[in-house]
C-alpha positions as CSV (number, residue, x, y, z in Angstrom):
1,M,19.4,132.3,54.0
2,L,22.1,131.0,56.5
3,L,22.2,127.7,54.8
4,I,22.8,129.3,51.4
5,A,25.5,131.6,52.9
6,A,27.2,128.6,54.5
7,L,27.8,127.1,51.1
8,F,30.6,129.6,50.5
9,K,34.2,128.8,51.5
10,S,35.1,132.4,52.1
11,S,33.6,133.9,55.2
12,G,33.4,137.3,53.5
13,A,31.3,136.0,50.7
14,A,29.0,134.2,53.2
15,V,28.5,137.4,55.2
16,A,27.8,139.4,52.0
17,V,25.2,136.9,50.8
18,G,23.5,136.8,54.2
19,I,23.2,140.6,54.4
20,I,22.1,141.0,50.8
21,G,19.6,138.2,51.2
22,Y,18.1,139.8,54.3
23,F,17.3,143.0,52.4
24,V,16.2,141.2,49.3
25,L,13.6,139.2,51.4
26,G,12.0,142.5,52.3
27,M,11.5,143.4,48.7
28,V,10.2,140.0,47.8
29,N,7.4,140.3,50.4
30,I,5.2,142.6,48.2
31,P,5.1,140.4,45.1
32,M,4.7,137.4,47.4
33,I,1.5,138.9,48.9
34,A,0.0,139.2,45.4
35,L,0.9,135.6,44.6
36,I,-0.7,134.4,47.9
37,R,-3.9,136.1,46.8
38,K,-3.8,134.1,43.6
39,Y,-2.4,130.8,44.9
40,T,-3.6,130.2,48.4
41,W,-1.2,127.2,48.9
42,L,1.7,129.8,48.8
43,K,0.6,131.0,52.2
44,W,2.7,128.2,53.7
45,N,6.0,129.3,52.1
46,P,8.9,130.0,54.5
47,L,9.1,133.7,53.5
48,N,5.5,134.3,54.7
49,M,6.6,133.0,58.1
50,F,8.7,136.1,58.5
51,N,5.5,138.1,59.0
52,F,4.7,136.4,62.3
53,S,6.1,139.1,64.6
54,A,4.5,141.9,62.5
55,Q,1.2,140.1,62.6
56,L,1.3,139.8,66.4
57,G,1.6,143.6,66.5
58,L,-1.0,144.2,63.8
59,P,-3.6,141.5,63.7
60,T,-5.2,142.8,60.5
61,L,-2.2,141.3,58.7
62,S,-3.9,138.0,58.9
63,K,-6.0,139.1,55.9
64,I,-2.8,139.5,53.9
65,T,-0.9,136.5,55.1
66,K,-4.0,134.3,55.0
67,L,-2.8,132.6,58.2
68,T,-3.9,133.0,61.8
69,D,-1.3,133.7,64.6
70,V,-1.5,130.1,65.7
71,Q,-0.9,128.8,62.1
72,L,2.0,131.1,61.7
73,F,3.4,129.9,65.1
74,W,3.2,126.2,64.0
75,G,4.5,127.0,60.6
76,N,7.5,128.7,62.0
77,L,8.1,125.9,64.4
78,A,7.9,123.3,61.5
79,Y,10.4,125.3,59.4
80,I,12.7,125.8,62.3
81,I,12.9,122.0,62.8
82,L,13.2,121.4,59.1
83,F,16.1,123.8,58.6
84,L,17.8,122.6,61.8
85,V,17.7,119.1,60.4
86,L,19.0,120.2,57.0
87,G,21.8,122.2,58.7
88,L,22.7,119.2,60.8
89,L,22.8,116.9,57.7
90,F,24.7,119.5,55.7
91,F,27.4,120.2,58.3
92,R,27.8,116.6,59.3
93,R,29.4,116.0,55.9
94,R,31.5,119.2,55.9
95,E,34.3,120.2,58.2
96,V,33.5,123.6,59.6
């Protein structure tokens, strides 16, 4: 969400997109769970990785996310590295 918000020149627009995006992600979680049941490869999407902390507190969520705690940890780590590299490449070309 931060990368998308950073595309805006206006800081107000970037903040608004970031805040709205944060709340929209919560609403997207329910349909995403239904899609994960139908298409198991979707369990690796970045939005599913937001369930990591919730699953640590409630281990039965692994039946919903279709990932173990260890898989969620490594998936989060992989996405962190990916988005850090994308941010580095994006901001290297742009004066911030």
